[in-house]
C-alpha positions as CSV (number, residue, x, y, z in Angstrom):
1,M,-3.8,-15.6,-6.3
2,L,-4.8,-11.9,-6.2
3,R,-7.3,-11.8,-9.0
4,N,-9.5,-8.9,-7.8
5,G,-6.8,-6.8,-6.2
6,L,-7.9,-4.5,-3.4
7,E,-11.6,-4.9,-2.4
8,P,-13.5,-2.6,-0.1
9,W,-13.5,-5.0,2.7
10,H,-9.7,-5.1,2.6
11,L,-9.7,-1.4,3.4
12,L,-12.1,-2.0,6.3
13,V,-9.8,-4.6,7.8
14,V,-6.8,-2.3,7.4
15,A,-8.7,0.5,9.1
16,I,-9.6,-1.7,12.0
17,V,-6.0,-2.9,12.4
18,V,-4.7,0.6,12.4
19,L,-7.3,1.7,14.9
20,V,-6.4,-1.2,17.2
21,L,-2.6,-0.7,16.9
22,F,-2.5,3.1,17.4
23,G,-5.7,3.7,19.3
24,S,-8.2,6.5,18.6
25,K,-6.3,9.1,20.7
26,K,-3.1,8.9,18.7
27,L,-4.7,8.9,15.2
28,P,-5.3,12.7,15.0
29,D,-1.7,13.5,16.1
30,T,-0.3,11.0,13.7
31,A,-2.4,12.4,10.8
32,R,-1.4,15.9,11.7
33,A,2.3,15.0,11.8
34,L,1.9,13.1,8.4
35,G,0.3,16.2,6.9
36,K,3.0,18.5,8.1
37,S,5.7,16.2,6.8
38,M,4.0,16.0,3.4
39,R,3.8,19.9,3.2
40,I,7.5,20.1,4.1
41,L,8.4,17.5,1.4
42,K,6.3,19.3,-1.2
43,S,7.9,22.7,-0.4
44,E,11.4,21.2,-0.5
45,A,10.7,19.5,-3.8
46,K,9.3,22.7,-5.3
47,A,12.4,24.6,-4.1
48,M,14.7,22.1,-5.7
49,K,12.9,22.4,-9.0
50,E,13.1,26.2,-8.9
51,E,16.8,26.2,-8.1
52,T,18.8,27.3,-11.1
53,P,21.9,25.2,-12.0
54,R,25.2,27.1,-11.9
């Protein structure tokens, strides 16, 4: 069924659907919030790795 996997036109269709669903005005805010969440997650994961067991 999925012989070729993800092709470039699939990404184009997904991008268009996201643009239609969220609108062009909300995309920068959404991307900013996602980036902030990823930075927080990364810093928390790093802090957990550095934490010494007692």
